[in-house]
FIBA-348372 format. One record per residue (C-alpha): residue number from 1; residue in one letter; x, y, z. Coordinates in steps of 0.05 Angstrom, whole numbers, always signed. Layout:
N
{gunu NUM,'A',{X,Y,Z}} ...
***
This chain:
386
{gunu 1,'M',{+99,+650,-498}} {gunu 2,'S',{+131,+626,-561}} {gunu 3,'R',{+112,+591,-628}} {gunu 4,'M',{+124,+517,-645}} {gunu 5,'L',{+117,+477,-707}} {gunu 6,'A',{+135,+405,-717}} {gunu 7,'Y',{+126,+348,-768}} {gunu 8,'I',{+136,+273,-771}} {gunu 9,'A',{+134,+227,-833}} {gunu 10,'D',{+145,+157,-858}} {gunu 11,'R',{+203,+180,-897}} {gunu 12,'T',{+258,+234,-897}} {gunu 13,'L',{+234,+304,-921}} {gunu 14,'T',{+267,+372,-923}} {gunu 15,'P',{+229,+427,-883}} {gunu 16,'P',{+199,+456,-945}} {gunu 17,'E',{+176,+390,-971}} {gunu 18,'A',{+143,+369,-900}} {gunu 19,'W',{+110,+436,-883}} {gunu 20,'G',{+101,+467,-949}} {gunu 21,'V',{+132,+534,-972}} {gunu 22,'E',{+70,+571,-953}} {gunu 23,'L',{+64,+545,-881}} {gunu 24,'L',{+138,+557,-871}} {gunu 25,'E',{+139,+628,-891}} {gunu 26,'A',{+76,+643,-853}} {gunu 27,'F',{+106,+613,-789}} {gunu 28,'A',{+175,+653,-800}} {gunu 29,'D',{+132,+715,-806}} {gunu 30,'L',{+113,+707,-734}} {gunu 31,'A',{+188,+722,-718}} {gunu 32,'R',{+163,+797,-727}} {gunu 33,'L',{+139,+787,-655}} {gunu 34,'H',{+170,+722,-631}} {gunu 35,'A',{+242,+749,-643}} {gunu 36,'D',{+285,+729,-586}} {gunu 37,'G',{+318,+673,-625}} {gunu 38,'W',{+302,+608,-659}} {gunu 39,'G',{+320,+535,-658}} {gunu 40,'T',{+307,+468,-693}} {gunu 41,'A',{+320,+395,-673}} {gunu 42,'W',{+314,+334,-718}} {gunu 43,'I',{+328,+261,-726}} {gunu 44,'G',{+396,+257,-759}} {gunu 45,'A',{+416,+202,-813}} {gunu 46,'S',{+446,+164,-753}} {gunu 47,'G',{+386,+162,-714}} {gunu 48,'E',{+412,+211,-663}} {gunu 49,'I',{+375,+277,-645}} {gunu 50,'E',{+410,+339,-674}} {gunu 51,'G',{+401,+411,-662}} {gunu 52,'E',{+414,+480,-687}} {gunu 53,'D',{+395,+549,-663}} {gunu 54,'G',{+410,+623,-665}} {gunu 55,'V',{+398,+682,-623}} {gunu 56,'A',{+370,+728,-681}} {gunu 57,'A',{+299,+728,-706}} {gunu 58,'F',{+286,+670,-752}} {gunu 59,'V',{+282,+677,-831}} {gunu 60,'P',{+266,+621,-874}} {gunu 61,'T',{+338,+619,-905}} {gunu 62,'D',{+360,+597,-833}} {gunu 63,'L',{+338,+526,-858}} {gunu 64,'D',{+372,+531,-928}} {gunu 65,'G',{+410,+464,-932}} {gunu 66,'A',{+375,+433,-876}} {gunu 67,'E',{+380,+359,-874}} {gunu 68,'A',{+322,+319,-895}} {gunu 69,'S',{+295,+281,-838}} {gunu 70,'A',{+234,+237,-815}} {gunu 71,'A',{+219,+288,-759}} {gunu 72,'R',{+233,+363,-744}} {gunu 73,'M',{+216,+412,-690}} {gunu 74,'L',{+222,+488,-700}} {gunu 75,'Y',{+219,+543,-646}} {gunu 76,'L',{+209,+616,-647}} {gunu 77,'R',{+227,+648,-582}} {gunu 78,'F',{+192,+705,-543}} {gunu 79,'A',{+239,+714,-481}} {gunu 80,'S',{+212,+715,-408}} {gunu 81,'K',{+236,+764,-359}} {gunu 82,'G',{+305,+744,-335}} {gunu 83,'S',{+321,+696,-394}} {gunu 84,'P',{+356,+739,-445}} {gunu 85,'A',{+370,+712,-517}} {gunu 86,'L',{+432,+676,-507}} {gunu 87,'P',{+449,+604,-537}} {gunu 88,'E',{+439,+569,-473}} {gunu 89,'N',{+369,+594,-470}} {gunu 90,'T',{+348,+573,-539}} {gunu 91,'Q',{+300,+520,-551}} {gunu 92,'P',{+294,+464,-568}} {gunu 93,'F',{+343,+436,-517}} {gunu 94,'V',{+375,+374,-535}} {gunu 95,'R',{+403,+327,-481}} {gunu 96,'D',{+403,+253,-467}} {gunu 97,'G',{+377,+234,-534}} {gunu 98,'L',{+315,+281,-532}} {gunu 99,'A',{+296,+350,-558}} {gunu 100,'F',{+245,+390,-521}} {gunu 101,'Q',{+211,+457,-528}} {gunu 102,'H',{+155,+487,-488}} {gunu 103,'N',{+107,+546,-500}} {gunu 104,'G',{+90,+578,-434}} {gunu 105,'L',{+118,+611,-369}} {gunu 106,'L',{+133,+579,-302}} {gunu 107,'A',{+138,+639,-251}} {gunu 108,'P',{+169,+643,-207}} {gunu 109,'R',{+221,+595,-231}} {gunu 110,'D',{+245,+575,-164}} {gunu 111,'R',{+185,+533,-152}} {gunu 112,'A',{+204,+488,-212}} {gunu 113,'L',{+273,+482,-190}} {gunu 114,'D',{+249,+453,-124}} {gunu 115,'L',{+222,+395,-164}} {gunu 116,'L',{+290,+376,-182}} {gunu 117,'A',{+345,+338,-142}} {gunu 118,'P',{+410,+376,-136}} {gunu 119,'A',{+445,+335,-189}} {gunu 120,'D',{+393,+351,-240}} {gunu 121,'V',{+399,+428,-217}} {gunu 122,'A',{+471,+422,-235}} {gunu 123,'E',{+461,+400,-306}} {gunu 124,'L',{+423,+469,-319}} {gunu 125,'V',{+459,+512,-367}} {gunu 126,'G',{+413,+571,-376}} {gunu 127,'T',{+364,+614,-340}} {gunu 128,'T',{+297,+592,-370}} {gunu 129,'D',{+239,+559,-332}} {gunu 130,'S',{+231,+513,-395}} {gunu 131,'E',{+296,+479,-383}} {gunu 132,'V',{+276,+465,-312}} {gunu 133,'Y',{+212,+434,-342}} {gunu 134,'F',{+250,+391,-387}} {gunu 135,'G',{+292,+367,-329}} {gunu 136,'V',{+229,+343,-293}} {gunu 137,'V',{+209,+306,-357}} {gunu 138,'R',{+281,+272,-367}} {gunu 139,'R',{+278,+250,-294}} {gunu 140,'H',{+212,+215,-301}} {gunu 141,'L',{+235,+185,-370}} {gunu 142,'R',{+300,+159,-337}} {gunu 143,'D',{+251,+115,-291}} {gunu 144,'A',{+211,+90,-350}} {gunu 145,'G',{+218,+33,-396}} {gunu 146,'S',{+227,+37,-468}} {gunu 147,'A',{+156,+16,-483}} {gunu 148,'E',{+113,+71,-516}} {gunu 149,'T',{+57,+67,-462}} {gunu 150,'E',{+109,+73,-410}} {gunu 151,'R',{+140,+133,-438}} {gunu 152,'L',{+79,+167,-450}} {gunu 153,'T',{+56,+155,-378}} {gunu 154,'A',{+121,+181,-353}} {gunu 155,'I',{+116,+246,-390}} {gunu 156,'A',{+42,+252,-364}} {gunu 157,'A',{+67,+243,-294}} {gunu 158,'A',{+117,+297,-301}} {gunu 159,'V',{+69,+343,-328}} {gunu 160,'N',{+23,+330,-274}} {gunu 161,'E',{+78,+343,-223}} {gunu 162,'V',{+91,+409,-254}} {gunu 163,'R',{+20,+427,-258}} {gunu 164,'A',{+11,+417,-183}} {gunu 165,'V',{+61,+476,-175}} {gunu 166,'Y',{+37,+516,-229}} {gunu 167,'P',{-40,+508,-230}} {gunu 168,'D',{-54,+559,-285}} {gunu 169,'A',{+7,+555,-329}} {gunu 170,'C',{+13,+535,-401}} {gunu 171,'L',{+52,+470,-401}} {gunu 172,'N',{+44,+455,-478}} {gunu 173,'A',{+113,+424,-505}} {gunu 174,'L',{+139,+382,-555}} {gunu 175,'L',{+188,+324,-541}} {gunu 176,'L',{+227,+289,-600}} {gunu 177,'D',{+266,+221,-593}} {gunu 178,'A',{+286,+171,-642}} {gunu 179,'S',{+220,+136,-639}} {gunu 180,'G',{+176,+193,-651}} {gunu 181,'L',{+144,+259,-631}} {gunu 182,'Y',{+111,+269,-563}} {gunu 183,'V',{+59,+327,-557}} {gunu 184,'V',{+35,+355,-492}} {gunu 185,'H',{-26,+395,-495}} {gunu 186,'S',{-38,+422,-427}} {gunu 187,'A',{-58,+495,-437}} {gunu 188,'G',{-82,+506,-364}} {gunu 189,'R',{-112,+573,-349}} {gunu 190,'A',{-60,+616,-378}} {gunu 191,'A',{-80,+678,-407}} {gunu 192,'T',{-57,+708,-475}} {gunu 193,'P',{+5,+752,-461}} {gunu 194,'S',{-29,+815,-491}} {gunu 195,'A',{+13,+861,-441}} {gunu 196,'A',{+77,+833,-462}} {gunu 197,'F',{+55,+838,-538}} {gunu 198,'A',{+36,+910,-526}} {gunu 199,'E',{+105,+925,-497}} {gunu 200,'R',{+132,+905,-563}} {gunu 201,'G',{+89,+954,-600}} {gunu 202,'F',{+34,+904,-623}} {gunu 203,'T',{-41,+924,-614}} {gunu 204,'P',{-96,+877,-622}} {gunu 205,'E',{-108,+906,-689}} {gunu 206,'T',{-34,+892,-711}} {gunu 207,'L',{-21,+822,-678}} {gunu 208,'P',{-16,+765,-724}} {gunu 209,'S',{-74,+718,-726}} {gunu 210,'G',{-79,+666,-673}} {gunu 211,'H',{-56,+711,-617}} {gunu 212,'G',{-124,+715,-583}} {gunu 213,'P',{-164,+669,-539}} {gunu 214,'D',{-142,+605,-576}} {gunu 215,'Y',{-69,+627,-567}} {gunu 216,'N',{-49,+566,-525}} {gunu 217,'T',{-83,+515,-570}} {gunu 218,'L',{-43,+463,-608}} {gunu 219,'R',{-71,+432,-672}} {gunu 220,'V',{-53,+377,-720}} {gunu 221,'V',{-63,+361,-793}} {gunu 222,'R',{-42,+310,-843}} {gunu 223,'A',{-6,+353,-897}} {gunu 224,'A',{-1,+347,-970}} {gunu 225,'S',{+71,+315,-959}} {gunu 226,'G',{+38,+258,-919}} {gunu 227,'A',{+69,+283,-855}} {gunu 228,'F',{+35,+296,-794}} {gunu 229,'V',{+43,+372,-777}} {gunu 230,'I',{+35,+400,-708}} {gunu 231,'A',{+32,+479,-694}} {gunu 232,'T',{+15,+531,-644}} {gunu 233,'T',{-30,+584,-670}} {gunu 234,'G',{-11,+641,-714}} {gunu 235,'V',{-12,+604,-780}} {gunu 236,'D',{-72,+584,-823}} {gunu 237,'Q',{-102,+526,-790}} {gunu 238,'G',{-169,+519,-830}} {gunu 239,'G',{-184,+445,-831}} {gunu 240,'W',{-135,+422,-775}} {gunu 241,'D',{-157,+388,-712}} {gunu 242,'D',{-143,+408,-641}} {gunu 243,'V',{-94,+360,-604}} {gunu 244,'P',{-136,+329,-547}} {gunu 245,'S',{-133,+376,-486}} {gunu 246,'D',{-99,+352,-423}} {gunu 247,'T',{-66,+295,-458}} {gunu 248,'V',{+3,+272,-478}} {gunu 249,'S',{+0,+244,-549}} {gunu 250,'M',{+51,+202,-585}} {gunu 251,'I',{+56,+214,-663}} {gunu 252,'D',{+92,+174,-713}} {gunu 253,'A',{+78,+152,-785}} {gunu 254,'A',{+28,+103,-762}} {gunu 255,'G',{-16,+155,-727}} {gunu 256,'I',{-31,+187,-659}} {gunu 257,'R',{-41,+157,-592}} {gunu 258,'S',{-58,+194,-531}} {gunu 259,'V',{-62,+185,-454}} {gunu 260,'P',{-94,+232,-405}} {gunu 261,'I',{-58,+274,-356}} {gunu 262,'E',{-90,+263,-290}} {gunu 263,'P',{-109,+320,-244}} {gunu 264,'A',{-49,+343,-206}} {gunu 265,'I',{-38,+316,-136}} {gunu 266,'A',{-12,+367,-80}} {gunu 267,'G',{+51,+342,-44}} {gunu 268,'A',{+79,+307,-108}} {gunu 269,'G',{+154,+318,-127}} {gunu 270,'I',{+213,+331,-85}} {gunu 271,'R',{+192,+396,-54}} {gunu 272,'S',{+200,+404,+24}} {gunu 273,'V',{+147,+455,+30}} {gunu 274,'S',{+71,+454,+13}} {gunu 275,'M',{+55,+456,-61}} {gunu 276,'T',{-16,+481,-47}} {gunu 277,'P',{-30,+535,-102}} {gunu 278,'P',{-41,+607,-78}} {gunu 279,'E',{-114,+609,-104}} {gunu 280,'V',{-136,+552,-56}} {gunu 281,'V',{-96,+579,+6}} {gunu 282,'D',{-139,+613,+55}} {gunu 283,'P',{-119,+686,+51}} {gunu 284,'A',{-121,+696,+122}} {gunu 285,'F',{-57,+656,+129}} {gunu 286,'D',{-21,+698,+79}} {gunu 287,'A',{+19,+766,+98}} {gunu 288,'V',{-11,+825,+60}} {gunu 289,'A',{+20,+891,+43}} {gunu 290,'T',{-27,+942,+7}} {gunu 291,'L',{-8,+994,-43}} {gunu 292,'V',{-57,+1052,-60}} {gunu 293,'V',{-62,+1083,-124}} {gunu 294,'Q',{-100,+1145,-141}} {gunu 295,'V',{-121,+1126,-208}} {gunu 296,'A',{-193,+1110,-240}} {gunu 297,'V',{-186,+1041,-275}} {gunu 298,'N',{-223,+980,-284}} {gunu 299,'K',{-198,+913,-254}} {gunu 300,'I',{-182,+885,-319}} {gunu 301,'D',{-140,+943,-346}} {gunu 302,'A',{-106,+951,-277}} {gunu 303,'L',{-84,+877,-279}} {gunu 304,'A',{-58,+888,-353}} {gunu 305,'V',{-16,+949,-329}} {gunu 306,'I',{+13,+908,-268}} {gunu 307,'S',{+24,+848,-316}} {gunu 308,'L',{+62,+893,-367}} {gunu 309,'A',{+106,+929,-309}} {gunu 310,'V',{+131,+865,-280}} {gunu 311,'D',{+129,+823,-344}} {gunu 312,'S',{+88,+766,-310}} {gunu 313,'P',{+22,+743,-338}} {gunu 314,'V',{-48,+748,-307}} {gunu 315,'L',{-66,+680,-273}} {gunu 316,'A',{-132,+651,-255}} {gunu 317,'V',{-167,+695,-309}} {gunu 318,'G',{-243,+694,-304}} {gunu 319,'S',{-237,+672,-229}} {gunu 320,'A',{-261,+712,-169}} {gunu 321,'R',{-183,+724,-153}} {gunu 322,'P',{-145,+736,-215}} {gunu 323,'R',{-68,+748,-194}} {gunu 324,'I',{+3,+766,-219}} {gunu 325,'E',{+59,+727,-192}} {gunu 326,'L',{+119,+768,-171}} {gunu 327,'D',{+190,+748,-163}} {gunu 328,'G',{+205,+709,-101}} {gunu 329,'G',{+138,+675,-91}} {gunu 330,'A',{+91,+735,-75}} {gunu 331,'W',{+34,+752,-118}} {gunu 332,'A',{-12,+816,-130}} {gunu 333,'E',{-88,+822,-130}} {gunu 334,'V',{-128,+883,-148}} {gunu 335,'E',{-184,+912,-104}} {gunu 336,'I',{-229,+960,-140}} {gunu 337,'P',{-276,+1010,-105}} {gunu 338,'K',{-351,+993,-110}} {gunu 339,'F',{-393,+1025,-166}} {gunu 340,'G',{-399,+1095,-159}} {gunu 341,'E',{-343,+1110,-109}} {gunu 342,'P',{-279,+1144,-125}} {gunu 343,'P',{-210,+1118,-129}} {gunu 344,'P',{-164,+1099,-98}} {gunu 345,'L',{-147,+1031,-126}} {gunu 346,'A',{-120,+982,-76}} {gunu 347,'I',{-63,+929,-95}} {gunu 348,'D',{-59,+875,-47}} {gunu 349,'V',{+13,+839,-48}} {gunu 350,'R',{+7,+771,-11}} {gunu 351,'S',{+64,+726,+9}} {gunu 352,'P',{+69,+660,+48}} {gunu 353,'L',{+134,+679,+71}} {gunu 354,'G',{+115,+735,+121}} {gunu 355,'L',{+100,+804,+126}} {gunu 356,'D',{+170,+829,+115}} {gunu 357,'H',{+172,+796,+46}} {gunu 358,'A',{+103,+819,+27}} {gunu 359,'Q',{+123,+891,+42}} {gunu 360,'F',{+190,+883,+5}} {gunu 361,'S',{+152,+853,-55}} {gunu 362,'A',{+101,+911,-49}} {gunu 363,'L',{+156,+965,-52}} {gunu 364,'S',{+187,+931,-111}} {gunu 365,'L',{+120,+931,-146}} {gunu 366,'A',{+109,+1005,-131}} {gunu 367,'A',{+173,+1022,-161}} {gunu 368,'A',{+159,+982,-224}} {gunu 369,'L',{+86,+1017,-234}} {gunu 370,'E',{+117,+1085,-222}} {gunu 371,'R',{+176,+1070,-272}} {gunu 372,'Q',{+135,+1033,-327}} {gunu 373,'A',{+65,+1064,-320}} {gunu 374,'G',{+78,+1135,-287}} {gunu 375,'W',{+28,+1117,-230}} {gunu 376,'S',{+37,+1149,-163}} {gunu 377,'V',{+36,+1090,-113}} {gunu 378,'Y',{+34,+1097,-38}} {gunu 379,'P',{+46,+1041,+13}} {gunu 380,'D',{-10,+1036,+61}} {gunu 381,'F',{+42,+1009,+117}} {gunu 382,'P',{+100,+1041,+150}} {gunu 383,'V',{+162,+1051,+107}} {gunu 384,'A',{+229,+1062,+145}} {gunu 385,'A',{+265,+1123,+127}} {gunu 386,'P',{+327,+1114,+80}} 
***
């Protein structure tokens, strides 16, 4: 849920030279919303990848005196639940001669952890899902050769593996090494996190531009400096081109080359349990705990309230069964009375881990809705007296 900006050129440039002062200032203005820290990584004079970051909201003067470089990435963070603004959670992550930054949310994070071997998990230093995603990418790159096509294919395979576990998530990412800039454009079906924006006091009228339906789009342009510039939405992108969807692209001074990300294959990765995504599992095999809410609200608004209460996006938007993932692997779906019927609203909390887990997750959701939305929520199942 963050914003990303990068450039790559045929010569060393300072950030204002590469991006232009106007674009850099417009990007910095997004820190009014994406205010949970910032980071930058670049190719240093020695050819090594270097990085710098801060946990306060970004301002343009943070790059005063920044080293001129042939390539640089910049990141504005919008923290996800459970990942506070700490140095170890700041992107881009710099490790193994690579810098990596991700715009999206992989929830629950535990599913991503299952893709890593214990040794890779031991290397994690923060609490973000993005760092885990980076771990999967690094694992694939360790097994790849140095040729451009091999590295592109390895990154695409890593994205494919993560996609199999998170069928709806935005996996857009930028990766920088000494050879150039890699761009992952795989937006999935992730919705714009409007509820999270509203929690920070931003209404649709006060949101920056580019925070609507095209929020998870990556675009590229050849700037006046001669550099290729890549950015998420939120800045003026008139005349820019969309990066091809569901591809990994390599960009250097010579141009852009892309390979497709093949459809995700269930069963990929190191997981020892089924990777079948919730929306294709027969609901009859999931344990269900139902909550009842005496409120007249449409399905879209109900989902938005739940999303805000638990700080988790609405997934599978536009499908027959939109849902919100909850901590621990459960998820919530909304059942609305037929037209003309009065409330109540029913919230089904489903879990593949059994009825006890479904009921525990439902009670946790009920507490969050009562606390955050002021709803009176009643479990439609027996609850033991305290």
